[in-house]
TIBAKOL-356161 format. One line per 3 residues: number of its first residue (from 1); their letters; for each residue z, x, y of C-alpha. Coordinates in pm, whole numbers, always signed. Each point is the difference from the previous one (the first is absolute). Example, Ala and Ser with C-alpha at 12.3 -4.5 7.8 and 13.67 -1.06 7.14 Angstrom:
<rs>
1) AS) +780:+1230:-450; -66:+137:+344 $
</rs>
This chain:
<rs>
1) GPK) -372:+870:-3148; -190:+311:+120; -111:+72:-358 $
4) QGV) -199:-325:+8; -142:+56:+346; +260:-208:+184 $
7) PKW) +140:+167:+314; +373:+23:+66; -45:-131:+356 $
10) SIG) -161:-280:+201; +70:-319:-196; -192:-270:+184 $
13) SFF) +134:-306:-184; +285:-46:-243; +62:-330:-189 $
16) PVD) +196:-94:-313; -203:-157:-282; +302:-38:-229 $
19) DHT) +363:+110:-5; -77:+366:-66; -365:+53:+103 $
22) FFC) -160:+40:+344; -363:-30:+106; -71:+283:+247 $
25) TSY) -294:+105:+213; -63:+332:+168; -265:+162:+217 $
28) PGL) -281:+63:-74; -84:-290:-232; +274:+31:-265 $
31) HYT) +160:-288:-193; +272:+66:-257; +316:-144:-153 $
34) FDV) +339:+166:+0; +235:-84:-289; +354:+70:+118 $
37) KNQ) +156:-62:-342; -218:+254:-180; -54:+225:+306 $
40) SIK) -376:-10:-49; -316:-41:+207; -313:-181:-119 $
43) LIH) -320:+57:+200; -210:-318:+39; -271:+99:+250 $
46) KAN) -93:+321:+171; -283:-2:+255; -291:+233:-61 $
49) GRR) -149:+73:+343; +5:-193:+327; -184:-305:-134 $
52) ERD) +259:-66:-271; +282:+89:+240; -95:-301:+212 $
55) RYD) +0:-218:-311; +360:+73:-107; +222:-119:+283 $
58) YRF) +275:+221:+134; +228:-265:+156; +93:-343:-132 $
61) DSI) +197:-266:+189; +104:-202:-304; -64:-31:-373 $
64) WKE) +70:-285:-245; -73:-105:-356; -255:-279:-55 $
67) SDL) -39:-103:-366; -5:+339:-175; -149:+203:+287 $
70) WMG) +160:+172:+297; -160:-91:+334; +48:+166:+339 $
73) WSS) -84:-27:+370; -122:+330:+140; -160:+115:+323 $
76) RGL) -337:-105:-146; +101:-341:-135; +95:-161:-331 $
79) VKD) -3:+236:-300; +8:-130:-358; +138:+175:-310 $
82) LLG) +188:+286:+167; +104:+151:-332; -357:-25:-134 $
85) KAT) -334:+7:+183; +145:-71:+347; -295:-212:+116 $
88) LVQ) -32:-116:+359; -62:-376:-26; +35:-107:+364 $
91) KDP) -53:+206:+313; +244:-51:+284; +55:+278:+254 $
94) HSK) +281:-199:+165; +222:-58:-303; +295:+210:+113 $
97) YRP) +337:-181:+1; -151:-341:-75; +45:-178:-336 $
100) RGN) -328:-148:-129; -109:-263:-250; +240:-70:-286 $
103) GDS) +130:+358:-4; +374:+53:-22; +99:+160:+331 $
106) SYL) +335:+125:-133; -70:+361:+86; -144:-48:+348 $
109) PLR) +223:+170:+260; +258:-243:+143; -156:-295:-187 $
112) VNI) +109:-148:-335; -120:-296:-210; +252:-137:-252 $
115) NGR) -124:-286:-219; -211:-139:+281; +265:+39:+272 $
118) KFI) -106:+248:+269; +233:+230:+195; -65:+253:+272 $
121) WNL) +217:+241:+199; -57:-73:+368; +107:+275:+240 $
124) DSG) +149:-251:+244; +114:-290:-219; +121:+180:-312 $
127) LVE) -82:-153:-339; -238:-298:+25; -126:-244:-264 $
130) YHS) -340:-136:+98; -257:-254:-117; -347:+103:-118 $
133) SGK) -130:-145:+330; +204:+264:+182; +269:-236:+133 $
136) TIR) +363:+111:-23; +214:-202:-242; +328:+175:+85 $
139) AWH) +140:+335:+105; +312:+202:-77; +133:+188:+302 $
142) GLR) +257:+277:-12; -105:+161:-328; -2:+353:+142 $
145) WQS) +311:+198:-89; -76:+308:+203; -260:+248:+129 $
148) FSG) -195:-9:+322; -300:+215:+73; -140:-99:+334 $
151) FNG) -218:+309:+22; -134:+4:-354; -361:+119:-19 $
154) SQP) -245:+281:+58; +31:+223:+303; -242:-144:+261 $
157) QPA) -284:+229:+101; -132:+68:+352; -339:-153:+80 $
160) NKK) -186:+332:-21; +118:+83:-353; -107:-104:-350 $
163) PHP) +99:-153:-234; +162:-294:+176; +271:-173:-207 $
166) FFE) +126:-286:+215; +374:-45:+21; +149:-347:+4 $
169) PRY) +374:-57:-39; +112:-209:-294; +279:-224:+114 $
172) PRE) +212:-8:-202; -100:+209:-304; -136:-221:-277 $
175) SPL) +183:-33:-331; -212:+31:-317; -52:-301:-225 $
178) ARV) -81:-9:-370; -36:-253:-278; +222:+47:-307 $
181) GDY) -92:-268:-252; +109:-329:+160; +209:+180:+264 $
184) LAI) -71:+133:+347; +147:+346:+72; +65:+108:+358 $
187) TSG) +145:+329:+122; +145:+105:+332; +145:+343:+59 $
190) TYL) +198:+87:-314; +43:-362:-115; -198:-208:-249 $
193) SLY) +19:-379:-47; -171:-243:-238; -100:-361:+70 $
196) HPK) -92:-268:-255; -218:-256:+185; +34:-278:-261 $
199) KEL) +380:+30:-38; +46:+62:+376; +243:+284:-75 $
202) WYG) +46:+355:+135; +126:+286:-216; +163:+300:+168 $
205) PFV) -12:+195:+215; -3:+310:-223; +41:+352:+138 $
208) MQS) -292:+225:-95; -112:+352:+83; -360:-94:+69 $
211) KSM) -199:-168:+274; -325:-45:-196; -65:-205:-312 $
214) LGT) -263:-155:-225; +64:-317:-199; -95:-84:-359 $
217) EKG) +66:-309:-212; +327:+140:-137; +136:+236:+265 $
220) LWL) -44:+227:+301; -121:+356:+39; +204:+168:+277 $
223) FGD) -126:+311:+176; +243:+259:+133; -42:+131:+355 $
226) SGG) -164:+339:+62; -113:+59:-356; +314:-145:-158 $
229) PLT) +9:-142:-353; -205:-298:-124; +237:-250:-163 $
232) YAP) -42:-336:-176; +236:-293:+62; -27:-277:-266 $
235) LTE) +14:-352:+142; +247:-119:-266; +248:+275:+93 $
238) MIK) -18:-85:+372; +64:-368:-72; +301:+90:-222 $
241) IAE) +147:+221:+275; -41:-276:+258; +165:-262:-223 $
244) KNN) +289:+232:-90; +72:+86:+366; -38:-354:+144 $
247) LVL) -321:+96:+178; -196:-313:-95; -17:-192:+327 $
250) TPE) -167:-302:+157; -229:+81:+297; +267:-120:+246 $
253) KFI) +274:+218:-151; -235:+297:-29; -91:-14:+371 $
256) QKK) +367:-45:+92; +86:+311:-201; -254:+188:+208 $
259) RDY) +145:-134:+324; +354:+95:-104; -122:+349:-79 $
262) IKT) -157:+43:+344; +317:-121:+173; +215:+259:-179 $
265) LPQ) -223:+296:+92; +189:+97:+320; +334:+6:-189 $
268) KYP) -128:+160:-321; -221:+254:+172; +134:+64:+351 $
271) TVP) -228:+303:+35; -318:-208:-54; -192:+9:+331 $
274) KKY) +5:-326:+194; -379:-24:+1; +0:-30:-380 $
277) QAF) +270:-267:+22; -232:-179:+243; -282:+24:-251 $
280) GWI) +225:-168:-257; +56:-292:+237; -374:-24:+69 $
283) AEG) -57:-23:-376; +245:-293:-5; -176:-177:+288 $
286) EYT) +298:+51:+232; -214:+116:+292; +255:-61:+278 $
289) VAH) +261:+215:-178; -255:+274:-60; -112:-12:+364 $
292) KIL) +358:+46:+122; +52:+303:-227; -329:+158:+108 $
295) LEV) +95:-36:+366; +318:+198:-81; -210:+267:-175 $
298) LKE) -232:+34:+299; +295:+17:+237; +116:+310:-187 $
301) DPN) -352:+142:-46; -269:-165:+218; -274:+192:-183 $
304) DAH) +84:-86:-362; -350:-67:-136; +98:-220:-295 $
307) ALL) +225:-215:+217; -277:-38:+260; -245:-112:-267 $
310) MIG) +241:-250:-155; +114:-157:+326; -361:-22:+117 $
313) HLH) -83:-176:-326; +281:-252:+60; -139:-89:+343 $
316) EKK) -362:-5:-114; +27:-192:-328; +351:-135:-62 $
319) GIQ) +58:-227:+297; +239:+218:+203; -79:-82:+363 $
322) PAS) -175:+100:+210; -294:+92:-225; -145:+216:+276 $
325) KAE) +302:+232:-30; -170:+147:-310; -242:+175:+234 $
328) YYY) +288:+188:+165; +124:+140:-332; -347:+87:-131 $
331) KKL) -79:+186:+322; +319:+203:-51; -127:+86:-349 $
334) IKQ) -325:+125:+153; +200:+244:+215; +150:+167:-310 $
337) TDN) -105:+351:-104; -47:-92:-368; -367:-75:-70 $
340) KAI) +77:-280:-247; +229:-174:+248; -265:+22:+274 $
343) CTG) -270:-139:-228; +231:-278:-122; +100:-95:+356 $
346) MWR) -363:-20:+114; -103:-210:-299; +292:-243:+33 $
349) LIH) -64:-31:+375; -356:-115:-73; +137:-264:-239 $
352) SYY) +265:-108:+250; -263:-61:+268; -219:-181:-252 $
355) SQK) +278:-234:-119; +74:-91:+363; -372:-72:+62 $
358) KWR) -27:+284:+251; -351:+86:-114; -91:+232:+288 $
361) KAQ) +317:+204:-38; -54:+17:-376; -352:+130:+58 $
364) SAL) +123:+260:+249; +275:+116:-240; -258:+24:-278 $
367) DQF) -221:+218:+221; +298:+231:+59; +62:+18:-375 $
370) DKH) -363:+104:-57; +39:+285:+247; +287:+151:-199 $
373) YRS) -71:-93:-363; -313:-30:-209; -93:-363:-71 $
376) GQK) +35:-133:-353; -97:-339:-142; +320:-165:+126 $
379) IIN) -83:+97:+358; -359:-119:-39; +119:-337:-134 $
382) MRK) +255:-39:+280; -265:+75:+262; -226:-268:-148 $
385) KID) +283:-254:+15; +75:+82:+365; -368:-10:+94 $
388) RKL) -32:-346:-158; +300:-126:+199; -138:+142:+325 $
391) STE) -341:-150:-72; +153:-345:-64; +209:+27:+316 $
394) SKK) -309:+98:+202; -196:-299:-132; +284:-235:+99 $
397) VDR) -8:+135:+356; -379:-42:+13; +28:-363:-111 $
400) IFD) +258:-70:+272; -232:+139:+270; -301:-180:-145 $
403) SK) +187:-332:+9; +74:+53:+369 $
</rs>
């Protein structure tokens, strides 16, 4: 790589173009292919000066093949012929994470298109199949085998410091999706499963030593954690393993297998903390069971940050009454010493007030957030939403007085 002017660091985008070749981009303004089979690098474009650097995009959200040319959505818009001239054919500064036109969105994060059927990983609902209009067709709950990262994100920064990465908890951690030929691949923790939409069959789960993957027509590239090995898993081999070990299941049996697994956790792993058992029940939609376990956790440790976040979430969004009780748990998070927990508690408290239509309290909580942390776009958007609600409420009051 370095012999051809390609750095060993800072890969901005990384997509498979066949079963042994990747299209890669790197800063500043480098496009190249990496052939894993032959262990070789081929330089496609290298920017000469700032003007050309802006022409050759650093980050792509998705790429796909249209006729004989590779297309891609970048931060600038639609780019044609990635392996050739890389011409910008349509400007769109807001393309990130949104499939456009007739492009195959298979490689968009958490979104997969398989023969016209569209799937997305929703952080609350799990795996969802949706119509092109945006309406949900159906959802599969309880597909998460393990892992919870309630405080997953950048360390929040005080208001007087730069830069200002805004922290927002992901709840629960998303599982990556990928398209493998006519199959959907989904991972969670150290498990991988395949789904064939037309046959309505699940294959797996398979144990794997990777949490990241990229799909091709004939298999999966699996990436080891912390610089571990890059391995290729052929689709035909995975199907053979599933058939040999009776791991070809209908959706109903697949979900039941997940539920049975969750139920055996306390017996199989008695040392697993109760809060992670609670997370398993939340993944299954058993919110009352999870709530009971979390109350036991907080009885033993009233300041357990993860438990406070989860139980607050149950009251705020999952129908555990009263909904206003979420405020109590989020305020306890704010009293923590950990900066991430404080930031998370303040942000969730704003949302809790908003969902209960307590606009004034939401505005006051947002003002407090601004005093401690530097505002990002999410805060700006939330303030606009609250201001609109307060404005509408004020107009209603004015109309009442005018009518009198």
